[in-house]
Backbone bond lengths (Angstrom), bond angles and torsions (degrees), N, CA, C in turn:
res aa  C-N    CA-C-N  psi(-1)  N-CA   C-N-CA  omega(-1)  CA-C   N-CA-C  phi
1 X - - - 1.493 - - 1.498 114.29 -
2 X 1.281 121.67 -36.11 1.507 122.05 -176.40 1.423 104.38 -67.29
3 X 1.363 119.24 -46.97 1.448 120.50 -175.75 1.524 111.76 -62.44
4 X 1.312 121.03 -38.46 1.430 123.24 -177.84 1.592 108.42 -63.99
5 X 1.365 111.31 -41.24 1.556 115.04 178.20 1.551 110.14 -61.13
6 X 1.287 118.04 -36.16 1.413 123.42 -179.07 1.447 114.21 -63.51
7 X 1.447 112.54 -42.13 1.400 117.79 -178.44 1.498 113.54 -71.69
8 X 1.308 112.51 -31.21 1.464 118.88 176.71 1.380 113.62 -60.58
9 X 1.384 113.21 -41.43 1.525 121.21 -175.06 1.566 115.51 -71.87
10 X 1.343 108.39 -42.35 1.406 112.58 -173.43 1.504 118.24 -66.12
11 X 1.377 124.99 -37.05 1.444 123.00 179.43 1.470 111.69 -58.46
12 X 1.266 126.26 -33.38 1.437 129.72 179.73 1.531 103.22 -62.40
13 X 1.142 124.79 -47.90 1.499 128.36 -175.48 1.554 105.52 -65.51
14 X 1.382 120.59 -45.13 1.438 122.60 -177.50 1.527 108.60 -62.76
15 X 1.229 113.33 -44.65 1.569 119.68 -173.56 1.540 109.36 -64.57
16 X 1.295 111.44 -40.77 1.515 110.80 176.39 1.480 115.91 -61.85
17 X 1.330 118.69 -21.54 1.426 120.12 178.65 1.602 111.17 -87.74
18 X 1.336 112.00 -10.55 1.547 117.28 175.97 1.506 109.92 73.78
19 X 1.358 121.66 24.45 1.438 119.63 176.19 1.519 109.35 -80.67
20 X 1.412 116.39 114.89 1.417 116.65 -176.38 1.515 114.37 -74.62
21 X 1.439 115.22 -30.06 1.472 113.34 178.14 1.594 112.19 -71.53
22 X 1.280 115.55 -41.00 1.500 117.74 -178.05 1.644 105.75 -69.54
23 X 1.204 120.38 -14.51 1.487 117.44 -179.05 1.454 111.40 -82.42
24 X 1.432 115.33 -17.20 1.503 116.64 -173.93 1.610 106.20 -96.45
25 X 1.422 106.93 71.39 1.548 113.90 168.90 1.448 113.55 -108.13
26 X 1.217 116.23 176.24 1.474 122.33 -179.15 1.414 110.96 -58.78
27 X 1.451 121.38 -44.94 1.402 125.98 -174.34 1.382 113.29 -63.33
28 X 1.438 118.92 -27.70 1.456 122.29 -178.47 1.462 107.35 -73.26
29 X 1.318 127.81 -35.93 1.441 130.33 179.88 1.612 105.58 -65.96
30 X 1.320 115.09 -34.18 1.412 114.00 -177.54 1.545 113.84 -75.32
31 X 1.411 112.93 -38.30 1.418 119.15 -171.89 1.546 110.04 -107.41
32 X 1.277 120.69 8.27 1.497 119.35 -174.60 1.559 112.56 -64.54
33 X 1.394 118.88 -30.30 1.356 119.69 -174.51 1.445 108.08 -81.47
34 X 1.232 128.58 -5.68 1.514 127.21 -173.44 1.515 106.22 -128.73
35 X 1.282 120.24 20.60 1.527 123.47 177.55 1.558 109.43 -71.29
36 X 1.311 119.16 130.58 1.495 115.48 -178.04 1.471 109.63 -78.23
37 X 1.235 112.79 164.67 1.553 120.57 -171.78 1.592 109.96 -92.32
38 X 1.333 112.90 -33.13 1.527 115.99 -170.74 1.447 111.18 -102.86
39 X 1.314 120.46 149.00 1.433 123.87 -176.73 1.599 109.27 -67.18
40 X 1.178 122.42 -31.61 1.483 126.16 179.15 1.476 111.70 -64.88
41 X 1.451 112.96 -39.92 1.499 118.64 177.45 1.543 106.93 -66.45
42 X 1.310 116.10 -41.93 1.461 120.66 -174.82 1.538 109.42 -61.21
43 X 1.352 116.30 -44.78 1.486 119.04 -174.88 1.575 106.13 -76.16
44 X 1.211 126.57 -30.98 1.447 122.54 173.12 1.568 114.07 -64.24
45 X 1.365 112.19 -38.20 1.493 116.75 -179.56 1.517 105.08 -65.75
46 X 1.350 117.55 -45.70 1.432 116.50 -173.39 1.521 114.68 -66.23
47 X 1.377 110.99 -32.13 1.556 118.97 173.71 1.475 106.22 -55.71
48 X 1.373 116.74 -55.31 1.429 117.41 -174.29 1.449 117.50 -61.86
49 X 1.451 118.44 -35.94 1.318 121.91 175.58 1.463 114.61 -65.53
50 X 1.268 111.97 -34.40 1.668 120.16 -178.52 1.553 104.48 -66.82
51 X 1.436 120.36 -46.06 1.393 123.97 178.88 1.445 110.88 -58.29
52 X 1.397 119.10 -46.11 1.504 126.46 178.97 1.502 109.63 -57.19
53 X 1.285 118.03 -49.85 1.382 121.77 -175.89 1.571 111.94 -66.99
54 X 1.249 117.31 -31.67 1.480 118.51 175.77 1.521 110.29 -67.69
55 X 1.344 112.93 -49.01 1.395 116.50 -178.59 1.583 113.84 -62.63
56 X 1.311 115.66 -31.83 1.516 116.91 170.70 1.492 114.23 -67.12
57 X 1.139 117.00 -35.32 1.595 118.55 177.73 1.394 107.71 -72.88
58 X 1.406 127.90 -33.28 1.369 126.21 177.49 1.519 112.54 -71.93
59 X 1.433 116.60 -36.48 1.402 118.57 176.89 1.557 114.05 -70.09
60 X 1.290 118.23 -22.48 1.495 112.76 175.00 1.500 115.02 -58.53
61 X 1.352 117.92 -42.53 1.438 123.58 -169.67 1.501 110.60 -58.08
62 X 1.414 119.44 -48.63 1.437 114.89 -175.88 1.508 110.68 -67.58
63 X 1.305 116.78 -36.77 1.531 118.52 174.92 1.519 111.58 -51.73
64 X 1.328 116.66 -49.87 1.438 120.80 -175.54 1.592 108.53 -59.27
65 X 1.445 116.14 -46.36 1.441 121.07 -178.12 1.482 114.34 -61.87
66 X 1.396 113.14 -31.75 1.510 115.69 -178.88 1.573 106.82 -71.72
67 X 1.403 114.76 -44.16 1.343 112.10 175.39 1.487 126.43 -57.03
68 X 1.468 108.12 -29.63 1.439 116.29 174.58 1.464 121.50 -77.05
69 X 1.359 114.65 -7.10 1.512 116.62 -174.25 1.578 112.58 -67.54
70 X 1.409 119.99 -42.75 1.503 115.08 178.86 1.429 109.29 -66.31
71 X 1.303 126.92 -26.04 1.465 124.91 177.08 1.538 107.67 -60.20
72 X 1.418 115.40 -47.19 1.463 117.08 -176.46 1.508 108.56 -69.67
73 X 1.285 121.62 -25.47 1.545 120.09 179.40 1.552 108.37 -73.69
74 X 1.334 112.03 -45.89 1.486 110.90 -176.90 1.532 116.18 -78.25
75 X 1.310 118.36 -28.01 1.458 119.94 172.52 1.520 108.46 -125.74
76 X 1.346 118.40 92.77 1.398 122.92 179.67 1.553 108.79 -68.02
77 X 1.415 113.60 141.20 1.498 117.97 -179.61 1.579 107.36 -63.40
78 X 1.284 105.58 139.53 1.572 114.00 -179.26 1.544 109.77 -92.35
79 X 1.238 119.01 125.79 1.482 124.58 170.56 1.495 111.63 64.63
80 X 1.351 121.62 25.68 1.455 127.14 175.21 1.404 115.17 -91.47
81 X 1.373 116.13 -35.65 1.352 123.08 -171.78 1.481 116.58 74.41
82 X 1.347 119.32 11.68 1.440 129.14 174.55 1.475 113.12 -98.14
83 X 1.198 124.67 125.13 1.523 126.99 -176.46 1.450 107.17 -97.52
84 X 1.333 119.63 138.01 1.535 117.76 177.88 1.431 109.28 -74.19
85 X 1.393 105.77 149.30 1.531 119.24 -177.37 1.542 109.62 -95.76
86 X 1.303 117.97 128.47 1.537 119.18 178.14 1.606 106.14 -137.56
87 X 1.354 106.65 143.05 1.371 113.27 179.69 1.535 115.20 -100.76
88 X 1.393 117.90 13.37 1.473 122.47 -173.58 1.573 102.25 -83.13
89 X 1.437 109.14 156.79 1.506 116.91 -176.81 1.474 109.66 -68.33
90 X 1.362 118.04 -28.11 1.465 118.29 -176.29 1.496 109.78 -73.58
91 X 1.366 120.27 -10.82 1.507 117.16 176.98 1.509 109.12 -103.01
92 X 1.413 116.93 13.47 1.508 114.98 -178.91 1.504 109.64 -66.11
93 X 1.385 122.96 -38.94 1.325 128.29 176.41 1.577 111.54 -118.66
94 X 1.364 111.25 80.65 1.433 112.01 -177.40 1.483 117.13 -70.01
95 X 1.323 118.16 147.17 1.445 119.25 178.73 1.425 109.46 -73.77
96 X 1.429 121.59 155.81 1.428 124.47 -179.62 1.602 110.13 -59.82
97 X 1.276 120.92 133.26 1.403 124.45 177.48 1.520 110.42 -76.25
98 X 1.346 119.55 144.65 1.445 118.97 172.55 1.533 114.54 -62.54
99 X 1.314 113.07 132.91 1.438 118.58 -171.45 1.532 111.86 -90.79
100 X 1.381 117.41 -16.03 1.401 121.86 179.76 1.564 109.28 -122.31
101 X 1.284 120.01 166.61 1.500 125.29 177.35 1.585 106.92 -62.14
102 X 1.383 114.12 -39.88 1.494 119.98 -176.89 1.511 108.94 -67.12
103 X 1.206 119.69 -38.81 1.501 123.54 -177.24 1.549 103.78 -69.81
104 X 1.426 119.68 -47.03 1.329 120.36 -175.36 1.563 114.81 -61.49
105 X 1.379 116.27 -36.62 1.450 122.13 178.85 1.446 108.87 -72.43
106 X 1.378 121.68 -37.95 1.424 121.82 177.07 1.520 117.26 -62.32
107 X 1.494 108.00 -39.48 1.510 112.03 -176.49 1.578 108.12 -78.11
108 X 1.317 122.32 -19.13 1.503 121.07 177.18 1.541 112.10 -86.14
109 X 1.408 114.89 -8.78 1.449 112.30 -179.85 1.591 113.57 -68.90
110 X 1.237 115.10 155.58 1.451 117.69 -179.46 1.483 107.36 -118.00
111 X 1.382 119.81 149.76 1.451 119.83 -179.36 1.482 113.08 -66.63
112 X 1.399 112.42 140.00 1.435 120.00 179.39 1.423 112.55 -72.82
113 X 1.288 123.66 -29.86 1.486 128.62 -177.23 1.416 112.07 -120.91
114 X 1.273 114.41 155.87 1.457 123.45 174.06 1.497 109.13 -66.76
115 X 1.365 117.67 165.62 1.561 120.28 179.17 1.544 108.20 -62.94
116 X 1.308 119.81 -31.45 1.502 122.78 176.42 1.542 113.69 -58.98
117 X 1.288 106.74 -47.46 1.516 118.06 -177.44 1.583 107.56 -69.25
118 X 1.303 118.71 -43.74 1.453 120.06 175.62 1.542 111.98 -52.78
119 X 1.341 115.76 -51.64 1.530 125.60 -178.45 1.542 101.47 -51.07
120 X 1.460 118.79 -51.98 1.471 113.06 -171.82 1.474 113.76 -66.93
121 X 1.382 115.90 -33.27 1.339 117.66 176.58 1.451 114.76 -67.01
122 X 1.270 119.73 -35.33 1.517 128.10 179.84 1.676 101.67 -64.90
123 X 1.232 119.85 -45.36 1.390 120.20 -173.51 1.530 104.91 -69.48
124 X 1.355 124.69 -43.48 1.268 126.03 179.72 1.565 113.72 -55.49
125 X 1.428 107.00 -39.01 1.582 115.29 -179.18 1.549 107.09 -71.23
126 X 1.340 118.95 -34.25 1.507 118.50 -178.97 1.549 109.31 -70.80
127 X 1.410 117.94 -35.88 1.432 116.83 176.56 1.461 114.55 -64.01
128 X 1.399 118.34 -41.92 1.395 124.17 177.80 1.607 106.97 -65.14
129 X 1.295 117.17 -38.60 1.397 115.70 -177.21 1.586 113.04 -68.63
130 X 1.353 116.77 -37.44 1.440 122.65 175.00 1.475 111.70 -59.92
131 X 1.436 113.75 -47.70 1.413 118.87 175.19 1.563 116.20 -56.76
132 X 1.363 118.10 -35.21 1.426 120.54 -179.96 1.475 108.05 -73.25
133 X 1.324 113.11 -40.67 1.544 116.95 -178.14 1.531 115.08 -64.14
134 X 1.319 109.43 -37.15 1.533 116.72 -173.22 1.583 107.62 -115.93
135 X 1.304 118.10 69.70 1.479 114.95 177.97 1.569 111.11 -72.67
136 X 1.236 110.14 154.59 1.553 113.94 178.17 1.492 111.30 -57.24
137 X 1.354 118.13 136.68 1.430 119.47 -177.14 1.429 109.00 -82.62
138 X 1.396 119.00 146.91 1.478 122.38 -172.51 1.496 105.82 -79.65
139 X 1.286 119.33 136.16 1.445 121.83 -178.58 1.538 106.91 -75.98
140 X 1.240 115.47 134.59 1.507 121.82 179.21 1.520 110.24 -85.65
141 X 1.218 112.88 124.74 1.503 121.00 -174.26 1.577 115.14 -129.89
142 X 1.240 123.57 156.75 1.419 127.22 178.30 1.493 116.23 -146.45
143 X 1.232 113.03 138.57 1.554 114.53 170.69 1.659 104.86 -112.96
144 X 1.371 111.54 139.77 1.431 118.12 -176.56 1.520 108.30 -132.59
145 X 1.225 114.77 123.87 1.447 127.86 175.81 1.459 109.26 -99.42
146 X 1.411 118.53 108.04 1.374 120.33 -167.27 1.628 110.64 -133.02
147 X 1.298 114.13 163.78 1.508 115.17 174.71 1.553 105.94 -139.12
148 X 1.231 116.45 154.29 1.569 122.01 -174.36 1.505 107.30 -132.46
149 X 1.336 110.42 134.08 1.409 124.88 179.63 1.544 110.04 -125.61
150 X 1.303 114.76 123.69 1.567 115.13 178.99 1.463 111.13 -90.05
151 X 1.349 121.87 156.31 1.358 128.94 -177.21 1.450 113.74 -137.48
152 X 1.372 115.84 14.60 1.455 118.07 174.09 1.520 108.31 163.89
153 X 1.349 114.48 172.24 1.487 117.43 -178.30 1.521 107.26 -147.89
154 X 1.248 114.07 157.02 1.475 125.74 -179.03 1.477 114.75 -134.89
155 X 1.298 120.88 159.59 1.436 121.48 179.24 1.560 110.82 -110.52
156 X 1.258 118.70 99.36 1.358 124.43 176.52 1.559 112.59 -126.66
157 X 1.354 117.74 -51.29 1.430 123.56 171.49 1.401 113.00 -111.58
158 X 1.253 125.29 2.30 1.391 132.53 175.26 1.499 116.40 -145.31
159 X 1.393 112.81 166.54 1.547 114.21 -172.04 1.533 109.82 -111.17
160 X 1.355 118.97 -5.73 1.460 119.68 -175.78 1.461 112.56 -68.65
161 X 1.377 117.03 147.90 1.443 124.32 -167.13 1.543 104.96 -146.44
162 X 1.420 105.13 145.63 1.448 119.74 168.53 1.661 109.19 65.77
163 X 1.384 113.49 35.47 1.403 120.53 176.85 1.587 113.65 -123.29
164 X 1.289 116.42 146.53 1.432 119.75 178.13 1.491 111.92 -125.28
165 X 1.385 112.57 152.77 1.502 120.55 -176.49 1.509 111.09 -123.28
166 X 1.253 116.35 143.57 1.510 123.45 177.95 1.614 108.10 -135.94
167 X 1.284 115.72 129.41 1.433 112.56 177.15 1.559 111.91 -146.65
168 X 1.228 118.55 160.52 1.485 124.68 178.23 1.474 110.11 -146.31
169 X 1.419 114.17 141.73 1.406 118.24 -173.28 1.519 112.82 -174.21
170 X 1.350 117.80 -174.28 1.497 121.60 176.33 1.489 108.80 -122.02
171 X 1.355 112.09 139.04 1.369 121.49 -179.58 1.499 112.66 -116.29
172 X 1.418 116.72 141.48 1.367 119.16 -171.95 1.626 106.18 -119.63
173 X 1.297 121.16 122.89 1.478 130.51 -176.76 1.454 112.31 -117.09
174 X 1.277 123.16 128.34 1.557 130.26 -179.39 1.447 109.84 -136.07
175 X 1.372 116.97 128.43 1.427 121.92 179.21 1.498 103.13 -78.19
176 X 1.421 116.92 104.02 1.409 129.70 177.93 1.484 123.14 -109.77
177 X 1.319 114.96 -36.02 1.404 122.64 -168.44 1.500 115.07 -114.89
178 X 1.198 126.54 27.09 1.510 124.99 166.14 1.515 105.99 80.97
179 X 1.308 116.24 -138.09 1.419 128.37 -176.65 1.443 117.05 -136.31
180 X 1.325 117.03 146.41 1.502 126.67 -176.64 1.451 108.25 -146.44
181 X 1.393 113.17 130.25 1.518 121.92 -178.37 1.457 112.04 45.77
182 X 1.410 112.19 45.73 1.500 119.60 177.33 1.551 115.94 68.94
183 X 1.357 116.48 11.57 1.486 117.55 178.84 1.470 111.35 -118.79
184 X 1.166 125.04 151.47 1.431 130.83 -176.50 1.671 104.06 -79.58
185 X 1.257 111.59 135.19 1.507 115.38 -179.14 1.460 111.87 -107.51
186 X 1.427 116.45 115.84 1.518 122.06 -176.56 1.465 109.48 -113.21
187 X 1.298 114.02 151.43 1.377 124.10 165.35 1.530 114.50 -76.09
188 X 1.336 119.61 140.93 1.382 119.85 -175.04 1.474 107.98 -136.98
189 X 1.388 114.24 137.84 1.462 120.79 174.78 1.606 103.41 -141.04
190 X 1.312 114.26 147.01 1.462 119.93 177.39 1.497 116.48 -140.93
191 X 1.374 116.48 142.83 1.469 121.84 179.51 1.486 103.99 -123.17
192 X 1.402 115.59 128.41 1.401 126.92 -177.70 1.568 106.78 -114.42
193 X 1.366 112.12 98.45 1.474 109.91 175.71 1.470 116.12 -81.49
194 X 1.265 112.67 -8.05 1.504 121.83 -174.37 1.518 110.47 -130.80
195 X 1.358 120.28 114.35 1.440 122.05 167.69 1.533 104.65 -138.83
196 X 1.342 110.06 141.44 1.453 120.00 -176.43 1.510 107.00 -135.66
197 X 1.410 115.88 120.55 1.363 118.10 178.68 1.633 111.23 -106.75
198 X 1.284 114.11 127.57 1.573 121.71 179.98 1.520 105.80 -101.21
199 X 1.398 114.40 114.98 1.342 119.31 -172.39 1.524 113.54 -139.92
200 X 1.272 125.36 155.27 1.502 125.32 173.22 1.558 107.77 -60.90
201 X 1.332 114.03 141.63 1.431 121.59 176.03 1.531 111.58 -58.68
202 X 1.223 115.42 -46.34 1.614 122.39 -178.33 1.557 108.77 -107.26
203 X 1.274 111.94 124.96 1.514 117.47 177.35 1.611 107.93 -138.41
204 X 1.336 114.72 155.24 1.430 114.22 165.84 1.465 115.02 -81.69
205 X 1.314 118.23 -170.74 1.490 122.40 -175.83 1.476 113.74 -61.16
206 X 1.280 117.74 -22.96 1.498 127.99 -179.01 1.458 115.38 -93.30
207 X 1.292 118.40 -3.85 1.545 124.74 177.20 1.427 111.92 86.19
208 X 1.289 120.20 18.82 1.533 123.28 176.57 1.446 105.83 -93.04
209 X 1.423 115.91 148.44 1.377 121.91 -179.43 1.692 111.98 -63.88
210 X 1.233 110.64 133.42 1.545 113.93 -178.22 1.468 106.26 -141.46
211 X 1.366 119.88 125.73 1.448 123.28 -22.04 1.628 110.89 -67.15
212 X 1.359 114.79 164.37 1.392 119.89 -175.85 1.520 114.12 -65.58
213 X 1.360 112.42 -29.82 1.429 115.57 -179.03 1.529 115.56 -70.84
214 X 1.364 113.59 -8.62 1.485 120.18 176.15 1.515 110.69 -105.85
215 X 1.229 117.64 14.39 1.602 117.85 -175.86 1.564 110.14 -67.25
216 X 1.416 117.31 -19.57 1.502 124.61 -179.01 1.530 104.65 -68.06
217 X 1.380 121.95 -21.60 1.427 119.14 -175.64 1.567 105.55 -83.60
218 X 1.247 115.30 123.74 1.445 116.06 -169.56 1.594 108.88 -123.46
219 X 1.390 109.20 166.58 1.415 114.48 176.64 1.647 102.74 -146.76
220 X 1.341 113.98 159.04 1.429 119.36 -174.57 1.479 105.92 -126.18
221 X 1.385 117.30 123.66 1.463 121.17 -172.90 1.591 101.41 -118.01
222 X 1.265 117.04 122.51 1.546 124.01 178.86 1.472 104.85 -83.01
223 X 1.497 108.89 161.83 1.418 115.05 179.90 1.469 109.29 -164.81
224 X 1.327 114.49 -175.68 1.464 118.57 177.67 1.442 111.32 -148.97
225 X 1.399 120.90 154.35 1.386 118.28 -176.15 1.505 115.01 -152.64
226 X 1.296 113.61 159.15 1.564 116.09 176.32 1.496 109.20 -144.14
227 X 1.288 113.66 138.66 1.435 124.06 -173.83 1.550 110.90 -126.07
228 X 1.279 119.15 84.91 1.451 117.28 -168.85 1.521 114.02 -89.14
229 X 1.315 119.01 -4.26 1.414 122.39 -177.34 1.561 111.36 -123.53
230 X 1.353 117.51 119.38 1.353 120.78 -177.28 1.550 114.06 -171.67
231 X 1.366 117.64 170.55 1.402 119.10 -176.85 1.667 103.50 -143.65
232 X 1.221 114.69 166.23 1.373 124.23 172.58 1.504 118.71 -147.66
233 X 1.267 118.18 125.64 1.543 124.02 179.40 1.509 102.85 -97.24
234 X 1.370 112.41 121.63 1.564 115.70 178.30 1.501 107.06 -130.26
235 X 1.340 115.91 122.81 1.434 123.82 179.89 1.479 109.57 -96.58
236 X 1.308 118.67 158.86 1.532 123.18 -176.01 1.495 113.37 52.74
237 X 1.287 117.86 41.03 1.446 120.78 -170.60 1.619 113.56 -64.00
238 X 1.396 114.71 -10.75 1.464 114.39 177.03 1.537 108.10 -111.65
239 X 1.313 119.32 17.84 1.402 124.38 176.46 1.372 114.73 -105.05
240 X 1.394 122.73 174.26 1.415 123.94 178.53 1.464 116.18 -73.27
241 X 1.401 117.37 -35.81 1.416 121.33 179.38 1.508 104.60 -115.09
242 X 1.450 114.13 126.58 1.444 120.19 -170.66 1.553 105.70 -127.35
243 X 1.326 120.23 101.45 1.408 121.80 168.18 1.607 115.06 -60.31
244 X 1.359 116.14 145.85 1.411 115.10 -175.25 1.542 104.97 -142.44
245 X 1.330 115.03 159.88 1.481 126.53 167.24 1.526 107.89 -142.26
246 X 1.360 114.53 133.46 1.478 117.18 -175.89 1.438 107.16 -143.60
247 X 1.380 114.92 165.76 1.463 126.86 169.63 1.478 109.15 -150.34
248 X 1.368 110.52 144.71 1.574 113.65 -179.82 1.653 104.97 -141.57
249 X 1.283 112.03 152.00 1.409 120.13 176.95 1.412 116.93 -133.78
250 X 1.319 120.42 142.46 1.511 125.26 -175.88 1.500 113.49 -174.37
251 X 1.265 110.60 -152.09 1.535 117.44 177.04 1.525 112.73 -133.57
252 X 1.294 117.14 154.84 1.399 126.63 179.06 1.563 108.01 -135.40
253 X 1.328 114.63 149.54 1.440 122.98 -177.43 1.522 107.99 -132.91
254 X 1.348 118.78 146.49 1.465 125.42 -176.04 1.574 102.74 -130.78
255 X 1.249 111.63 156.77 1.496 123.45 175.24 1.462 115.95 -67.50
256 X 1.492 114.25 -21.92 1.349 116.65 179.70 1.580 108.71 -135.08
257 X 1.315 118.38 170.85 1.450 115.27 -179.72 1.531 109.47 -77.18
258 X 1.315 119.36 131.61 1.486 120.57 -174.00 1.541 100.90 -142.84
259 X 1.357 114.57 148.36 1.576 127.41 11.85 1.476 108.96 -88.49
260 X 1.364 120.78 -7.90 1.476 116.70 -177.16 1.647 102.21 -132.27
261 X 1.298 111.57 172.60 1.480 121.38 -176.33 1.637 107.24 -70.33
262 X 1.242 117.86 -17.51 1.506 120.95 -178.28 1.565 109.75 -96.95
263 X 1.201 120.02 4.84 1.467 123.25 -175.23 1.579 108.94 -91.70
264 X 1.288 116.93 -157.61 1.536 119.82 -175.13 1.586 107.83 -121.75
265 X 1.305 112.13 165.60 1.431 116.80 179.55 1.551 109.41 -83.82
266 X 1.357 116.17 -35.16 1.371 117.86 174.02 1.599 112.89 -99.84
267 X 1.231 113.96 143.76 1.531 124.26 -178.87 1.498 114.22 -129.03
268 X 1.287 115.09 147.55 1.514 114.79 166.19 1.584 110.74 -85.99
269 X 1.275 113.24 144.51 1.435 116.65 -177.36 1.451 115.57 -126.38
270 X 1.379 114.02 149.86 1.542 115.21 178.56 1.464 102.29 -144.53
271 X 1.304 113.94 136.04 1.446 124.05 -179.91 1.535 106.10 -119.54
272 X 1.317 113.83 146.13 1.555 122.72 167.09 1.424 108.38 -143.20
273 X 1.269 122.93 145.18 1.426 129.79 -172.24 1.448 113.64 -158.49
274 X 1.293 116.24 154.69 1.490 123.07 171.34 1.464 105.93 -143.89
275 X 1.329 117.16 157.20 1.476 126.82 -178.75 1.489 114.17 167.69
276 X 1.218 118.89 -159.41 1.488 123.94 -178.81 1.482 108.82 -133.42
277 X 1.295 110.86 154.21 1.541 121.23 179.01 1.474 105.62 -122.54
278 X 1.337 117.89 121.92 1.475 123.52 179.87 1.418 111.65 -101.16
279 X 1.358 119.91 127.45 1.474 126.94 179.73 1.610 105.79 -78.67
280 X 1.293 111.35 131.18 1.523 120.59 178.68 1.580 107.28 -108.25
281 X 1.324 114.26 -32.84 1.426 117.08 175.96 1.570 107.09 -162.20
282 X 1.312 110.55 -171.71 1.504 111.20 -178.04 1.563 114.28 -69.25
283 X 1.217 117.76 -17.51 1.538 127.49 173.96 1.370 115.97 -108.11
284 X 1.268 124.03 -37.84 1.426 124.55 -171.91 1.461 117.86 -110.26
285 X 1.298 120.33 147.31 1.431 123.14 176.84 1.430 109.21 -156.03
286 X 1.435 114.31 176.60 1.489 119.77 -171.62 1.561 107.27 -128.53
287 X 1.236 115.76 134.10 1.557 121.27 -179.46 1.556 103.99 -100.59
288 X 1.328 112.71 136.52 1.530 122.22 173.57 1.512 106.82 -130.03
289 X 1.387 116.27 101.54 1.479 120.95 172.70 1.392 114.28 -80.13
290 X 1.345 117.57 111.32 1.488 118.09 -177.36 1.516 110.49 -76.74
291 X 1.290 116.27 -41.27 1.412 119.33 -176.46 1.495 112.03 -148.48
292 X 1.383 116.58 131.05 1.443 120.74 -176.55 1.507 110.98 -146.50
293 X 1.321 113.65 153.80 1.507 120.85 177.65 1.452 111.39 -127.82
294 X 1.332 112.56 127.02 1.423 116.53 176.81 1.533 108.88 -122.15
295 X 1.365 107.81 124.93 1.553 116.00 -173.97 1.521 107.00 -122.70
296 X 1.241 113.97 136.85 1.522 116.13 166.32 1.581 109.56 -141.85
297 X 1.261 117.09 153.03 1.434 123.39 -179.25 1.617 107.01 -161.62
298 X 1.221 120.79 162.82 1.482 125.58 177.16 1.478 118.25 -88.66
299 X 1.354 113.28 -6.34 1.497 122.33 170.91 1.497 105.34 64.24
300 X 1.307 123.45 33.76 1.413 127.05 -177.05 1.437 117.91 51.79
301 X 1.329 110.40 40.23 1.498 119.00 168.46 1.548 107.21 -67.05
302 X 1.306 112.67 -31.29 1.561 116.41 171.77 1.554 106.47 -115.95
303 X 1.313 121.68 172.58 1.510 120.94 -174.37 1.466 112.91 -64.41
304 X 1.294 120.92 -23.92 1.437 120.25 -178.44 1.544 108.58 -111.11
305 X 1.390 118.59 136.95 1.433 124.28 179.54 1.439 109.02 -129.36
306 X 1.326 121.95 77.85 1.469 122.20 179.46 1.425 114.51 -68.00
307 X 1.449 120.18 -55.99 1.355 122.16 176.53 1.528 114.24 75.41
308 X 1.358 116.54 168.42 1.435 118.71 -179.96 1.567 108.88 -154.15
309 X 1.314 116.72 138.99 1.511 125.51 172.17 1.475 108.21 -122.23
310 X 1.452 114.63 125.41 1.426 113.56 177.49 1.595 104.25 -132.93
311 X 1.484 109.05 148.66 1.426 117.68 177.70 1.509 103.14 -93.69
312 X 1.400 116.82 149.19 1.463 116.34 -170.47 1.520 102.84 -163.21
313 X 1.268 116.69 160.69 1.407 131.23 167.03 1.516 117.35 -117.49
314 X 1.284 121.47 146.54 1.442 121.48 -177.12 1.540 110.01 -131.24
315 X 1.346 117.55 152.96 1.353 124.29 177.94 1.618 107.13 -132.34
316 X 1.355 113.21 142.86 1.460 111.53 -175.23 1.582 107.88 -158.28
317 X 1.193 115.07 164.22 1.463 130.53 -176.75 1.639 106.10 -114.81
318 X 1.251 120.93 121.09 1.493 125.09 -175.46 1.604 105.18 -107.04
319 X 1.376 109.74 149.44 1.477 117.90 171.86 1.504 104.03 -131.46
320 X 1.371 115.70 119.00 1.411 123.73 179.80 1.579 113.02 -96.30
321 X 1.353 114.96 128.32 1.511 117.45 177.82 1.606 108.80 -146.05
């Protein structure tokens, strides 16, 4: 457009000089039929062409700037501080530009997983987090090495008389059943590798000394026992002094028929006890059995079932783990 305006202006100047050779140009052949006759008309026409040429030159600049806008959007200038100008509605409220290279790189990152995968990953993370926040509680356990000494007997569930019992063994306690009546409920099992029965040498079928004047003649019968079923109620389990109540059931065997020669070698046993356990350290403690009952009988496995009940006390050392 600028060249066209220049060509339109130059012929008027050449014609005014009257140069015949310069007037024979291509543009004269094109516009010879419409050339004005008066100088005033020629001047007006030249002024209009000049204004048109200027307007065309001015119009080219906005067109070029509009074509360059997408280039600025796709490739933002680096380190120039000049933001691209856009007339689109989406750019009416532009988001804040990253101020540092780190922020720019983080904003340009794309997600590695689809939203569905992200949800699954979040759920997996939540499961792992719940597992870490709620680890499995360590089960409290104890091993108790104890011994029992009887100091008398009575006739309630058995007929044996004037006999004493001694034993030693190891007891296992495990907190398995929660709490009841404010006490911790533990599972209890006991093994007695040593049992010794002190009894009169001569007895009747019910286990009574016969004759009574010979009850001082004694014999000792060894045995062994196992009590796999039991429970213990322990109060104040986190304190230094812990009262307890327990019961155990199992079987014992002797090398001879006791408590009389008409009884059996094997007998069913039942123990019940109450006392306190004293904490000496985080691991060690002491058991003091104030009162205990030890019962055994053959439950009429044979025709005669004399049985024996003894009162006893026990002392033990406990190890907590």
